[in-house]
C-alpha positions as CSV (number, residue, x, y, z in Angstrom):
1,M,9.5,-3.3,-38.9
2,R,11.6,-0.6,-37.0
3,V,8.7,2.1,-37.5
4,Q,6.6,-0.7,-36.2
5,I,8.7,-1.0,-33.2
6,F,8.7,2.2,-32.6
7,R,5.1,2.9,-32.7
8,T,4.4,0.0,-30.4
9,L,6.8,1.6,-27.7
10,H,5.1,4.8,-28.1
11,I,1.1,3.4,-27.4
12,L,2.9,2.0,-24.4
13,L,4.3,4.7,-23.0
14,I,0.9,6.6,-24.1
15,G,-0.4,3.6,-21.9
16,L,1.4,3.8,-18.9
17,A,1.4,7.7,-18.6
18,A,-2.8,7.4,-18.3
19,C,-1.7,5.1,-15.2
20,L,0.2,7.3,-13.3
21,P,-0.8,10.1,-10.8
22,I,-1.2,13.7,-12.5
23,W,1.8,14.8,-10.6
24,A,3.9,11.8,-12.0
25,Q,3.2,13.0,-15.3
26,D,3.9,16.5,-14.8
27,R,6.5,17.3,-12.4
28,S,7.7,20.7,-13.4
29,S,3.8,22.2,-13.3
30,V,3.5,25.4,-11.0
31,I,0.4,25.1,-8.7
32,N,-0.5,28.3,-7.7
33,S,-1.6,28.8,-4.2
34,E,-3.4,31.8,-2.3
35,K,0.1,33.0,-0.9
36,Q,2.9,30.5,-2.1
37,A,3.3,28.5,-5.0
38,F,5.2,25.4,-5.3
39,R,6.2,21.9,-7.3
40,L,4.7,18.5,-6.2
41,V,7.4,16.4,-6.9
42,T,7.1,12.6,-6.8
43,L,10.0,11.4,-4.9
44,L,8.8,7.6,-4.9
45,N,6.2,5.2,-5.7
46,G,4.7,1.6,-4.8
47,L,4.6,1.8,-0.6
48,E,2.0,-0.3,-0.1
49,N,-1.0,1.8,2.2
50,P,2.2,3.6,4.0
51,W,1.3,5.5,7.1
52,S,3.9,7.4,8.4
53,L,7.2,8.8,7.8
54,A,10.4,9.7,9.7
55,F,13.7,11.6,9.0
56,L,17.1,10.1,10.0
57,P,19.9,12.6,11.0
58,D,22.1,10.7,7.9
59,G,19.2,12.1,5.7
60,R,17.8,8.5,5.3
61,M,14.1,8.0,6.2
62,L,11.8,5.7,7.8
63,V,8.5,4.9,6.7
64,T,5.8,2.6,7.9
65,E,3.6,0.8,5.6
66,R,0.1,-0.1,7.2
67,A,0.7,-4.4,6.7
68,G,2.9,-4.2,9.1
69,R,6.3,-3.0,7.3
70,L,8.6,-0.5,8.4
71,R,10.8,0.6,5.4
72,L,14.2,2.4,5.0
73,L,14.8,4.5,1.9
74,S,18.3,5.9,1.0
75,Q,18.9,9.6,0.6
76,D,18.4,9.5,-2.7
77,F,15.1,7.9,-2.1
78,K,15.6,4.6,-3.1
79,L,13.5,1.7,-1.3
80,N,15.4,-1.0,0.5
81,P,13.6,-4.1,-0.6
82,K,14.0,-5.6,2.6
83,P,11.8,-4.5,5.6
84,I,13.4,-4.0,8.7
85,E,12.9,-6.7,11.2
86,G,12.7,-7.5,14.8
87,L,9.3,-5.3,15.2
88,P,6.8,-7.3,17.6
89,E,4.1,-9.3,16.0
90,V,1.3,-7.0,13.9
91,V,-2.3,-6.9,13.3
92,A,-3.1,-5.5,9.9
93,Q,-6.6,-5.7,10.5
94,G,-9.6,-3.1,8.9
95,Q,-8.1,0.0,9.3
96,G,-5.5,-1.5,12.3
97,G,-1.5,-2.2,11.5
98,L,1.5,-0.5,11.4
99,F,0.9,3.4,12.2
100,D,3.3,5.9,13.5
101,V,7.1,6.4,13.8
102,V,9.3,8.7,15.1
103,L,12.7,9.3,16.7
104,H,13.4,10.3,20.4
105,P,14.1,14.1,20.6
106,Q,17.8,12.6,21.8
107,Y,18.1,10.5,18.8
108,A,21.8,11.4,18.1
109,Q,22.3,10.2,21.9
110,N,20.5,7.4,22.5
111,G,19.1,6.1,19.2
112,W,15.6,5.3,20.2
113,V,13.1,4.9,17.6
114,Y,9.1,4.7,18.4
115,W,6.3,3.4,16.7
116,A,2.7,2.7,17.2
117,Y,1.3,-0.2,16.1
118,N,-2.2,-2.9,16.6
119,A,-0.6,-5.6,19.0
120,P,-2.6,-8.6,19.7
121,G,-3.9,-9.6,22.9
122,P,-6.4,-11.4,25.2
123,G,-9.8,-10.3,24.0
124,G,-8.3,-9.2,20.4
125,W,-6.1,-6.2,19.4
126,G,-5.4,-2.9,20.0
127,T,-2.6,0.1,19.7
128,A,0.5,-0.3,21.2
129,L,3.8,1.8,21.7
130,A,7.4,0.2,21.3
131,R,10.7,1.4,20.8
132,G,13.7,0.0,19.9
133,R,17.1,0.6,18.1
134,L,17.9,0.6,14.7
135,Q,21.0,-1.4,13.6
136,D,21.9,-3.9,10.4
137,H,18.6,-3.4,9.6
138,R,17.2,-4.8,12.7
139,M,15.6,-3.2,15.5
140,T,17.3,-4.4,18.4
141,E,16.6,-3.8,22.0
142,V,12.8,-4.0,21.3
143,Q,10.5,-2.7,24.8
144,V,7.0,-2.7,23.9
145,L,5.9,0.9,26.8
146,F,2.4,0.6,26.4
147,S,-0.4,-1.3,25.1
148,M,-4.1,-0.6,25.0
149,Q,-6.6,-2.1,27.7
150,P,-9.2,-3.3,27.1
151,K,-8.5,-4.9,23.5
152,T,-11.8,-6.0,21.4
153,R,-11.6,-7.5,17.2
154,S,-12.8,-4.4,15.8
155,G,-10.9,-3.2,13.0
156,H,-11.8,0.4,13.6
157,H,-10.8,3.9,14.7
158,F,-7.0,2.8,16.3
159,G,-5.6,6.8,16.1
160,G,-1.7,5.9,16.5
161,R,-0.3,9.4,16.4
162,I,2.8,9.9,18.3
163,V,4.4,13.2,19.6
164,F,6.9,14.3,21.6
165,D,6.5,17.7,24.0
166,Q,9.4,20.0,24.6
167,A,10.2,18.5,28.1
168,G,10.4,15.3,26.6
169,M,6.7,13.7,27.3
170,L,5.6,11.5,25.1
171,Y,1.7,11.4,23.7
172,L,-0.3,8.7,21.9
173,T,-3.2,9.3,20.6
174,L,-5.9,6.5,20.6
175,G,-9.6,6.2,18.8
176,D,-12.8,4.7,20.2
177,R,-12.3,1.5,18.4
178,G,-15.6,2.0,17.0
179,D,-17.5,1.5,20.1
180,K,-18.2,5.6,20.9
181,G,-19.3,4.5,24.3
182,R,-16.1,3.7,25.1
183,A,-14.7,7.3,25.0
184,Q,-16.4,8.4,28.4
185,K,-15.1,5.8,30.3
186,M,-12.7,6.5,33.1
187,D,-11.3,2.6,33.4
188,D,-10.8,2.3,29.4
189,H,-7.8,3.7,27.5
190,A,-10.3,4.3,24.3
191,G,-10.7,7.9,22.6
192,S,-8.5,9.5,24.8
193,V,-4.7,11.0,24.5
194,I,-2.1,8.8,27.2
195,R,0.6,10.8,28.0
196,L,4.0,9.0,29.5
197,H,7.6,9.3,30.0
198,D,9.8,8.3,27.1
199,D,10.4,5.0,28.8
200,G,6.8,4.3,29.3
201,R,6.7,5.4,33.0
202,I,3.4,7.3,33.8
203,P,4.1,11.1,35.0
204,A,3.4,11.8,38.5
205,N,1.8,14.7,37.4
206,N,-0.9,13.3,34.7
207,P,-4.4,14.3,35.8
208,F,-5.9,11.7,36.6
209,V,-3.0,9.8,38.6
210,S,-4.6,10.0,42.2
211,R,-8.0,9.1,41.3
212,A,-9.4,5.8,42.1
213,G,-10.7,3.6,39.3
214,V,-9.2,6.3,36.6
215,L,-6.5,4.9,34.2
216,A,-3.0,6.9,35.4
217,E,-2.3,7.0,31.4
218,K,-5.3,9.1,30.4
219,W,-4.6,12.4,29.2
220,T,-7.6,13.6,27.9
221,L,-10.9,11.7,26.9
222,G,-14.1,12.3,24.8
223,N,-12.4,11.9,21.7
224,R,-13.5,9.7,18.4
225,N,-10.6,9.1,16.2
226,M,-7.2,11.1,16.2
227,Q,-4.9,10.2,13.3
228,G,-3.3,13.6,13.1
229,A,-0.9,15.9,16.2
230,A,1.4,17.8,16.2
231,L,3.4,20.3,18.4
232,H,2.5,24.0,18.4
233,P,5.9,25.5,17.6
234,K,5.4,28.7,19.6
235,T,3.4,27.7,22.8
236,G,4.3,24.0,23.0
237,E,1.0,22.7,22.9
238,L,-0.4,19.4,21.4
239,W,-2.8,20.6,18.7
240,T,-4.7,17.2,17.1
241,H,-7.4,16.7,14.8
242,E,-10.1,13.4,14.7
243,H,-12.6,12.1,11.9
244,G,-16.5,12.8,12.9
245,P,-18.9,10.3,12.1
246,Q,-20.9,11.3,9.3
247,G,-19.2,15.2,9.2
248,G,-18.4,17.3,12.3
249,D,-14.3,16.3,11.7
250,E,-12.4,18.5,14.2
251,V,-9.2,20.3,15.0
252,N,-8.5,20.4,19.1
253,V,-5.8,22.0,21.5
254,M,-4.8,19.3,23.8
255,R,-5.2,20.2,27.1
256,S,-4.6,18.0,30.3
257,G,-7.6,16.3,31.8
258,L,-10.5,17.6,29.6
259,N,-12.9,15.7,27.8
260,Y,-13.6,16.7,24.2
261,G,-17.3,15.4,24.3
262,W,-17.5,12.2,22.0
263,P,-19.9,10.9,21.5
264,I,-22.2,13.2,24.1
265,I,-21.5,16.1,21.5
266,T,-21.0,16.3,17.9
267,Y,-21.4,18.2,14.7
268,G,-21.4,14.9,13.0
269,V,-24.7,12.9,12.4
270,N,-25.5,9.0,12.3
271,Y,-24.4,7.5,9.1
272,G,-26.6,7.2,6.5
273,L,-29.6,8.1,9.0
274,G,-28.7,12.2,9.5
275,T,-30.0,11.7,12.6
276,K,-28.2,13.4,16.0
277,I,-25.8,12.4,18.2
278,G,-26.1,12.8,22.0
279,E,-27.1,15.9,23.3
280,G,-26.4,18.4,20.2
281,Q,-23.1,20.0,19.6
282,A,-22.0,21.6,22.8
283,K,-22.5,21.4,26.6
284,A,-21.2,22.6,29.5
285,G,-18.0,21.2,30.5
286,L,-17.5,19.9,27.4
287,V,-14.7,21.4,24.8
288,Q,-15.7,23.0,22.0
289,P,-13.0,22.7,18.7
290,L,-11.1,25.6,17.3
291,H,-12.5,24.3,13.8
292,V,-15.1,21.9,12.3
293,W,-15.4,20.7,8.7
294,V,-18.7,19.5,7.4
295,P,-19.3,17.6,5.6
296,S,-16.1,15.3,6.3
297,I,-13.0,15.4,5.0
298,A,-11.3,12.5,6.7
299,P,-8.6,14.1,8.3
300,S,-4.8,12.5,8.4
301,G,-1.6,14.0,9.2
302,M,-0.6,17.2,10.0
303,A,1.8,19.8,10.4
304,F,2.8,23.3,11.3
305,V,4.5,24.9,8.5
306,S,8.1,26.2,9.9
307,G,11.6,27.0,8.1
308,T,12.4,29.2,5.5
309,Q,10.9,27.4,2.2
310,F,7.8,28.6,2.5
311,P,8.0,31.9,4.1
312,H,4.5,33.2,3.3
313,W,3.1,30.0,5.2
314,Q,4.9,30.6,8.2
315,G,3.0,29.0,11.4
316,D,-0.2,27.9,9.2
317,L,-0.9,24.4,9.7
318,L,-1.1,21.4,7.0
319,V,-3.8,18.9,7.1
320,G,-3.8,15.6,4.7
321,A,-7.4,14.6,3.9
322,L,-8.5,10.7,2.8
323,R,-11.8,11.2,1.6
324,G,-11.2,14.6,0.7
325,Q,-8.2,14.1,-1.4
326,M,-6.5,17.1,-0.6
327,L,-4.3,19.1,1.5
328,V,-6.0,21.9,3.6
329,R,-3.9,25.1,4.7
330,L,-5.7,27.0,7.7
331,S,-4.2,30.0,8.7
332,L,-4.1,30.9,12.5
333,D,-4.1,33.6,14.3
334,G,-3.2,32.1,17.9
335,E,-6.0,29.5,18.3
336,K,-8.3,30.8,15.8
337,V,-8.5,29.2,12.1
338,L,-8.9,32.6,9.8
339,G,-9.3,30.9,6.5
340,E,-9.0,27.9,4.4
341,E,-7.4,27.0,1.3
342,R,-7.7,23.7,-0.4
343,L,-5.4,22.5,-2.2
344,L,-4.2,19.6,-4.7
345,Q,-7.8,18.8,-4.7
346,G,-8.8,15.5,-6.4
347,R,-5.4,13.8,-6.8
348,S,-5.0,11.2,-3.8
349,R,-5.6,10.3,-0.6
350,L,-3.0,12.2,1.8
351,R,-2.5,9.7,4.9
352,D,0.9,12.2,6.3
353,V,2.0,15.5,6.1
354,R,5.1,16.0,7.7
355,M,8.0,19.3,7.6
356,G,11.0,17.8,6.4
357,P,14.2,18.9,7.8
358,D,15.5,20.8,4.9
359,G,12.2,23.2,5.2
360,F,10.1,21.0,2.4
361,V,6.6,19.5,3.3
362,Y,6.0,15.9,2.2
363,L,3.3,14.1,1.7
364,L,1.9,10.2,1.8
365,T,-0.7,8.9,-0.5
366,D,-2.8,6.1,1.4
367,E,-2.7,4.0,-1.7
368,A,-1.9,0.4,-2.4
369,Q,0.6,1.7,-4.8
370,G,1.4,5.0,-2.4
371,A,4.0,7.7,-3.3
372,L,6.3,9.7,-1.2
373,L,5.8,13.1,-2.4
374,R,7.3,16.8,-1.9
375,L,6.5,20.5,-1.7
376,E,8.5,22.6,-3.3
377,P,8.1,26.2,-3.6
378,V,8.5,28.5,-6.5
379,K,10.6,31.2,-5.5
380,P,9.1,34.5,-7.4
């Protein structure tokens, strides 16, 4: 009887291991990249389509789930079963839901937490920005700082990344909402980066602030769907990447008042048809991307490598891939991409990439049972 029980348990354990991701089955294996060996460690499983994470000063973490839940993790990566309360209504529709979460640069002094989400309104829904203060597992003093216009009932292309620059200005990426013509409209928020003060006021030096018929929040136009954004650690400029159509994913540097071309120019083609979109791949007055992926990798999440843990990757750009199911490392010389390395191929859809305050690289996988992962360097 005892032998039979042991055999049954053994079979169950084998079956469970077969259902686990590759990295959960062998946490001790070393992955060799071109410049840096590392281990991939699973810190937490069971997140529902996680989208973003933020590191609190006391070692805890905030994680968003696209379905509309903001979750709190303890210092040892234990998930509080109760979502944080007090958020405005989130519409989880198609690609829409709860997106990025970031802390104010002076969080230790003011306690502000910012998040992007799909908000309801006249005509449907669209990307919005709110902030609040976390107290006793509830967001208090919640303020909605921005809500894109016009709203529609499309379930596509929300953008949703938030970045603060070195002067404390806030940038929010917005997708074209699946309607490509909106990205060129000056009286439409879609397909742009918007720039605000930390309290939602419009900066007086925004590029279109004095032009009649133009939304003063707009910082750029001609963007398709930016789901990765990060501040360059040396130049302080905002870098983004965006989804192309069938092919043509891009990496760009966002600069005041520039037109990034969508859908007039693109390196992608029409889905299923392979036919040209717009006027080709280049046109005078429209920005050329720094890097293009053809075929598409569906990029999401990005971070510049900093700190001392990964010295051989210092200054490189890390990009997660959804369709490509990998982590891409771009080596850079200023704004020139010198090389591309593809890591963790076939592992999972990677939604977010973050540098932790400990210098490790943190990843979120976009799955119904999503995971929080950490890259840990292997010292020679």
